[in-house]
C-alpha positions in Angstrom: -17.9 -18.0 21.5 -16.6 -14.7 20.2 -16.1 -14.1 16.5 -12.9 -12.2 15.6 -12.9 -11.2 11.9 -9.9 -10.0 10.1 -11.4 -6.6 9.7 -14.4 -4.6 11.0 -15.7 -1.5 9.3 -14.4 1.7 10.9 -17.1 3.9 9.5 -20.3 4.9 11.3 -23.2 7.3 11.2 -21.0 10.3 10.4 -19.7 8.8 7.2 -23.1 7.3 6.3 -24.8 10.7 6.8 -22.1 12.4 4.7 -22.8 9.9 1.9 -26.5 10.5 2.1 -25.9 14.3 1.8 -23.9 13.6 -1.4 -26.8 11.5 -2.8 -29.3 14.2 -1.9 -27.2 16.8 -3.7 -27.4 14.7 -6.9 -23.8 15.6 -7.7 -22.1 12.2 -7.2 -19.3 12.0 -9.7 -15.8 13.3 -9.1 -16.1 17.0 -8.1 -15.5 19.4 -5.3 -15.4 16.9 -2.4 -12.8 14.9 -4.3 -10.7 18.0 -4.7 -11.2 18.8 -1.0 -10.1 15.3 0.0 -7.0 15.5 -2.2 -6.0 18.8 -0.6 -6.6 17.5 2.9 -4.6 14.4 2.2 -1.7 16.3 0.7 -1.6 18.6 3.7 -1.6 15.7 6.1 1.5 14.3 4.4 3.1 17.6 3.7 3.1 16.9 -0.1 2.5 19.2 -3.0 0.2 17.1 -5.1 -2.4 14.4 -4.4 -4.5 12.6 -7.1 -7.5 10.6 -5.8 -8.4 7.4 -7.7 -10.9 4.6 -7.4 -8.6 2.1 -5.7 -5.1 1.5 -4.4 -4.4 -0.9 -7.3 -5.5 1.8 -9.7 -3.0 4.1 -8.0 -0.2 1.7 -8.8 -1.5 1.2 -12.4 -1.6 4.9 -13.0 1.9 5.6 -11.7 3.6 2.9 -13.8 1.6 3.9 -17.0 2.7 7.5 -16.4 6.3 6.4 -16.1 5.9 4.6 -19.4 4.0 7.4 -21.1 5.6 9.6 -23.8 4.7 12.7 -21.8 6.4 11.7 -18.5 8.5 14.6 -17.4 12.2 14.2 -18.1 13.5 14.7 -14.6 17.2 15.1 -14.3 19.0 11.9 -13.4 16.0 9.5 -14.1 16.3 6.6 -16.4 13.5 6.2 -19.0 10.9 3.5 -18.4 10.6 1.7 -21.8 9.2 -1.7 -22.7 11.4 -4.3 -21.0 12.5 -1.9 -18.2 13.0 -3.6 -14.8 11.4 -2.6 -11.5 12.9 -4.0 -8.3 10.2 -5.1 -5.9 10.1 -7.2 -2.7 8.8 -10.8 -3.2 6.4 -10.3 -0.3 3.6 -8.0 -1.4 0.1 -8.0 -2.9 -0.5 -8.9 -6.5 -1.4 -5.3 -7.4 2.1 -4.2 -6.7 3.3 -6.4 -9.6 0.6 -6.5 -12.2 0.7 -2.8 -13.1 4.5 -3.1 -13.8 3.8 -5.9 -16.2 0.7 -4.2 -17.7 2.8 -1.0 -18.4 5.4 -3.1 -20.2 7.9 -3.5 -17.4 9.5 -6.6 -15.8 9.2 -7.0 -12.0 12.5 -8.2 -10.4 11.8 -10.1 -7.1 14.1 -9.6 -4.2 14.1 -11.1 -0.7 12.3 -9.8 2.4 13.5 -9.8 5.9 11.5 -12.5 7.8 11.7 -10.4 11.0 10.5 -7.0 9.8 8.8 -8.4 6.7 10.3 -5.6 4.6 12.5 -5.6 1.5 16.1 -6.3 2.2 18.3 -3.3 1.0 21.3 -5.6 0.2 19.0 -7.7 -2.0 17.7 -4.6 -3.7 21.2 -3.5 -4.5 22.2 -6.9 -5.8 19.3 -6.8 -8.2 20.5 -3.8 -10.3 21.0 -4.4 -14.0 21.4 -2.1 -17.0 17.6 -2.5 -17.6 16.6 -1.3 -14.1 14.5 1.9 -14.3 12.8 2.0 -10.9 12.6 0.5 -7.4 9.3 0.0 -5.7 9.7 -0.4 -1.9 6.5 -1.7 -0.2 5.8 -0.8 3.4 4.4 -4.1 4.5 1.7 -4.4 7.2 2.2 -0.9 8.6 6.0 -1.3 9.0 8.6 0.7 7.0 11.3 -0.1 4.5 14.7 1.6 5.4 14.2 4.5 3.0 17.5 6.1 3.5 19.2 3.1 1.8 16.5 3.0 -0.9 17.0 6.7 -1.8 20.8 6.5 -1.8 20.6 3.5 -4.1 18.1 5.2 -6.4 20.1 8.4 -6.6 23.4 6.6 -7.3 21.7 4.7 -10.2 19.3 7.3 -11.6 16.2 5.3 -10.6 12.6 6.3 -10.1 11.3 5.5 -6.6 7.6 4.5 -6.3 6.6 3.9 -2.7 3.7 1.4 -2.3 2.3 2.7 1.0 -1.1 1.0 0.7 -0.6 -0.9 4.0 1.2 1.9 6.0 -0.7 5.1 6.0 0.6 7.1 9.0 3.7 5.0 9.6 7.0 6.9 9.9 10.6 6.2 9.0 13.2 8.4 10.7 10.3 10.5 12.0 9.1 11.2 8.4 5.8 9.8 7.1 6.0 6.9 4.7 4.9 7.9 1.3 6.8 11.2 1.4 10.2 9.8 0.3 9.8 8.8 -3.3 9.1 10.4 -6.7 5.5 9.1 -6.2 3.7 7.1 -3.5 0.5 5.1 -3.6 -2.2 4.5 -0.9 -5.3 2.4 -0.6 -8.5 3.2 1.2 -10.1 -0.3 0.9 -12.5 -1.0 3.8 -9.9 -3.0 5.6 -7.1 -0.4 5.5 -6.0 2.3 7.9 -8.9 4.6 6.6 -11.6 3.7 4.2 -13.5 5.4 1.4 -15.2 2.1 0.7 -13.0 1.7 -2.4 -10.4 4.3 -3.2 -6.7 5.1 -3.5 -4.4 8.1 -3.7 -1.1 9.1 -5.4 1.1 11.8 -4.0 4.1 13.4 -5.6 6.1 16.6 -5.4 6.5 16.7 -9.2 3.8 19.0 -10.6 4.3 17.9 -14.2 4.0 14.3 -13.2 0.8 15.1 -11.2 -0.7 16.8 -14.3 0.0 13.7 -16.3 -1.5 11.5 -13.7 -4.7 13.6 -13.7 -4.8 13.4 -17.5 -4.4 9.6 -17.6 -6.9 9.1 -14.7 -9.7 10.4 -17.0 -9.3 9.2 -20.6 -6.5 11.6 -21.5 -9.0 14.5 -21.1 -8.0 18.0 -20.3 -11.0 18.7 -18.1 -9.4 18.1 -14.7 -6.0 19.6 -15.4 -4.8 22.5 -13.3 -3.2 23.8 -16.5 -6.4 23.3 -18.5 -6.6 26.8 -20.0 -3.0 26.9 -21.1 -3.2 23.4 -22.7 -6.5 24.0 -24.4 -5.3 27.3 -25.9 -2.8 25.2 -27.9 -5.7 23.6 -29.8 -8.2 26.4 -30.6 -9.7 24.4 -33.5 -11.0 21.7 -31.1 -13.9 22.1 -28.7 -12.2 22.7 -25.4 -14.7 20.7 -23.4 -13.8 17.6 -25.3 -10.1 17.8 -25.9 -8.0 14.7 -25.5 -4.2 15.0 -25.4 -3.1 11.5 -24.3 -4.3 8.0 -23.8 -5.9 7.1 -20.5 -8.4 5.2 -18.3 -11.4 5.9 -16.2 -10.0 5.5 -12.7 -12.1 8.3 -11.2 -13.5 8.2 -7.6 -16.9 9.5 -6.6 -18.0 12.2 -4.3 -19.4 9.5 -2.0 -15.8 8.1 -1.6 -14.5 11.6 -0.9 -17.2 12.3 1.7 -16.1 9.2 3.6 -12.4 10.1 3.2 -12.7 13.6 4.6 -14.2 12.2 7.8 -12.0 9.2 8.1 -8.8 11.2 7.6 -9.7 13.1 10.8 -9.8 9.8 12.6 -6.6 8.3 11.3 -4.2 9.3 14.1 -6.6 7.9 16.7 -7.0 4.7 14.7 -3.3 4.3 14.4 -2.6 5.0 18.1 -5.2 2.2 19.0 -3.4 -0.2 16.6 -0.1 0.5 18.4 -1.7 -0.1 21.8 -3.3 -3.4 20.7 0.0 -4.7 19.2 1.7 -3.8 22.5 -0.9 -5.6 24.5 -0.6 -8.7 22.4 3.2 -8.6 22.5 3.0 -8.6 26.3 0.4 -11.4 26.6 2.2 -13.6 24.1 5.7 -12.9 25.2 6.1 -16.3 27.0 5.5 -18.0 23.6 7.9 -15.7 21.8 10.5 -16.4 24.5 10.0 -20.1 24.1 10.5 -19.7 20.3 7.1 -21.1 19.3 6.7 -18.0 17.1 7.7 -14.3 17.0 5.8 -11.3 15.9 6.8 -8.6 13.4 9.7 -6.6 14.5 9.5 -2.8 13.8 12.3 -1.9 11.4 15.1 0.2 12.9 13.9 3.9 12.8 10.3 2.9 12.1 7.1 4.0 13.9 4.8 1.2 13.0 1.0 1.3 12.5 0.1 -2.3 12.7 -2.1 -3.4 9.7 -2.6 -6.7 11.5 -0.8 -8.9 13.9 1.6 -11.2 12.0 3.6 -14.0 13.5 6.2 -16.3 12.0 6.0 -19.8 13.5 9.0 -22.0 14.4 7.8 -24.7 12.0 5.4 -25.1 9.2 3.4 -27.7 11.2 2.9 -25.2 14.0 1.6 -22.6 11.6 -1.0 -25.0 10.3 -2.0 -26.2 13.7 -2.3 -22.6 15.0 -4.4 -21.6 12.0 -6.7 -24.6 12.6 -7.0 -23.8 16.3 -7.8 -20.2 15.7 -10.4 -21.2 13.0 -12.1 -23.5 15.5 -12.4 -20.7 17.9 -13.8 -18.2 15.3 -10.7 -16.2 14.9 -10.1 -15.4 11.2 -6.6 -15.6 9.8 -4.8 -15.2 6.5 -1.3 -15.6 5.1 1.0 -12.6 5.3 -0.2 -10.8 2.2 0.2 -13.5 -0.5 3.6 -14.9 0.7 6.4 -15.2 -1.8 4.7 -13.9 -5.0 7.4 -15.5 -7.2 5.9 -18.9 -6.2 2.4 -18.1 -7.3 1.2 -20.0 -10.4 0.3 -16.8 -12.3 4.0 -15.9 -12.6 4.4 -18.8 -15.0 2.7 -16.6 -17.6 4.3 -13.2 -16.6 7.7 -11.9 -17.6 9.7 -11.5 -14.4 13.1 -12.1 -12.9 14.1 -13.4 -9.5 17.3 -11.9 -8.1 19.2 -14.0 -5.5 17.9 -16.1 -2.7 14.3 -15.7 -1.6 14.6 -17.7 1.6 13.3 -14.9 3.8 10.2 -14.6 1.6 9.7 -18.4 1.7 9.9 -18.4 5.5 7.2 -15.7 5.6 5.0 -17.7 3.2 5.5 -21.1 4.8 5.5 -20.2 8.5 3.6 -16.9 8.7 0.0 -15.9 9.3 -1.8 -13.0 10.7 -5.0 -12.1 12.5 -6.9 -8.9 12.6 -6.0 -5.7 14.6 -9.0 -3.5 13.8 -8.9 -0.3 15.9 -12.5 -1.1 16.9 -11.5 -4.3 18.7 -12.0 -4.3 22.4 -9.4 -5.3 25.0 -11.8 -8.2 25.8 -11.4 -9.3 22.1 -7.6 -9.2 22.4 -7.7 -11.1 25.7 -9.9 -13.8 24.0 -7.4 -14.2 21.2 -4.4 -14.3 23.6 -6.1 -16.9 25.8 -6.9 -19.3 23.0 -3.3 -19.0 21.6 -1.9 -19.6 25.1 -4.2 -22.6 25.4 -2.9 -23.8 22.0 0.7 -23.5 23.1 0.1 -25.5 26.3 -0.9 -28.5 24.2 2.2 -28.5 22.0 
């Protein structure tokens, strides 16, 4: 019996040897390789600034703390993020989309998600606006894309910050433009199961140079050491040792040279990985089409205008009992599954202890939570692996 895990590592000897070279150099903390990876990543996206951090969740944390910081640039037409400010977010996402908003003093406002595309509904986003709204955080779920033209129009009309959570959609496009290049800032994750891996790691990109400098400062204790404007800043405080000058609060969210060595190699492989993901999703769509046609379940529908880079293969079952039975059947045949992210986050018990607001009906998010599951779509899976998964699902459907 085959074993089909949710994810398989996409790194090999090239990445391992690069990590060994870093260790042999003895320079392992954030340095020139991290700067090289930042530059390569910014160039891939066509962005001005990239800030490498130790995880995708740290990327979200850093962005929202920057928005709440006294030194955030006063960009024309942007509301201030103050304690109690609201951030509109889709109910279907991972916890680290929401916790940084709360930790920075904000209030997440949950809106519904489309159960076909799995993305935030633009009309639900618009209905969630209040006089406390300071930002909107579209989340590109499972390699699909949020309709960003509607998000940007809404944000511009209401003077809102746009923070794109792109942790699950590196390389996806909306209207031929890469996700993560629309907002004021965007975050990415390089966890081992994501589109590329640096073992652990994340990135923030932005076109706002002052915001990028603030993010660099907050990334490392509020220190001036990693600022591009270091000399000019340190000249303002000649009485303090310039090597140990702190101008803000901050964290230690720095990556290592080992992470960057992985990232530089993985980034070169990204387009190939994503093309393979598209091919595999297409093969499964073809093999499972009879079940989709019968209405037993349906797979994720690419959003209009989106070029999807499938993070996994999600399905929404006709009934909750079918979802449970399918999950059990796949488990019995060594195919690992999981919910679609963590379902409707507003239903998770942790929210009883967290300030938040629910806007409107979350029936789409409930459907995704109650009837949805996914299995892996690693670019290293073989066509035989895909055929095995398809066969056991077809076998399952024949017994319904």
